[in-house]
C-alpha positions in Angstrom: 177.6 20.3 157.2 179.7 19.5 154.1 182.9 17.6 154.3 185.2 16.1 151.7 186.0 12.5 152.5 187.7 10.2 150.0 187.2 12.7 147.2 183.4 12.8 147.7 181.4 15.7 149.2 179.3 14.5 152.1 176.5 16.3 153.8 175.8 15.3 157.4 172.3 16.4 158.4 171.7 17.8 161.9 169.0 15.9 163.7 166.0 18.0 164.9 165.6 18.3 168.6 164.7 15.0 170.2 165.8 12.9 167.3 168.2 10.1 167.9 170.3 9.7 164.7 172.9 11.2 162.4 172.3 10.7 158.7 174.3 11.3 155.6 173.7 12.1 151.9 176.2 12.7 149.2 176.4 15.8 146.9 173.9 14.2 144.4 171.1 14.5 147.0 170.4 10.8 147.1 170.8 8.2 149.8 172.9 5.0 149.8 170.1 3.1 148.0 169.5 6.0 145.6 166.4 7.4 147.3 166.0 11.1 146.8 166.1 13.5 149.8 162.6 14.8 148.8 161.2 11.3 149.5 163.0 10.8 152.8 166.3 9.6 151.4 169.6 9.7 153.3 171.4 6.9 155.2 171.9 6.6 158.9 175.5 6.8 160.1 174.8 6.7 163.8 171.7 6.3 165.8 170.9 5.9 169.5 171.7 2.5 170.9 172.5 1.0 174.3 173.7 3.9 176.5 174.0 6.3 173.6 170.9 8.6 173.5 170.2 11.4 171.0 173.6 11.6 169.2 174.1 14.9 167.3 176.0 18.1 167.0 178.5 16.2 164.8 181.6 17.3 163.0 184.3 15.4 161.1 188.0 15.9 161.7 191.0 14.3 160.1 193.4 12.4 162.4 196.6 11.4 160.6 194.6 10.9 157.4 191.7 9.1 159.0 188.2 10.7 159.1 186.8 10.8 162.6 183.2 11.6 163.6 183.0 13.8 166.8 179.5 14.3 168.3 177.8 14.5 171.6 175.1 12.3 173.2 173.4 11.7 176.5 174.1 8.5 178.5 171.4 6.7 180.6 172.1 9.0 183.6 171.4 12.1 181.5 175.0 13.2 181.4 176.3 14.9 178.2 179.1 12.8 176.7 181.6 13.4 173.8 181.6 10.6 171.3 184.6 10.0 169.0 184.5 7.3 166.3 186.6 6.6 163.2 184.7 6.5 159.9 185.4 3.9 157.2 184.6 4.9 153.6 185.7 1.6 152.0 182.1 0.8 151.0 181.7 4.2 149.4 179.6 5.5 152.3 180.7 6.4 155.8 180.4 3.7 158.4 181.1 4.3 162.1 183.9 2.0 163.3 
């Protein structure tokens, strides 16, 4: 999915079934540390942690000018939960807040 955040085109990759992360690359097809996508580049934005298992199905919406990551995940009981987190681009790359 391509979005335009802070004047930069971002591509959020959809995790394959059973993965537990959401990663991001920019339009230049390199990761945060300049690794190419062909060599496994890309940077994690959100991965499974604590009671958050298998986050995915993400989208980015704008809320009063603030980019927000909306996604789903499973909790420890196996219930599907909607996750909503603000994104901070001040470092040049999206960070879940």
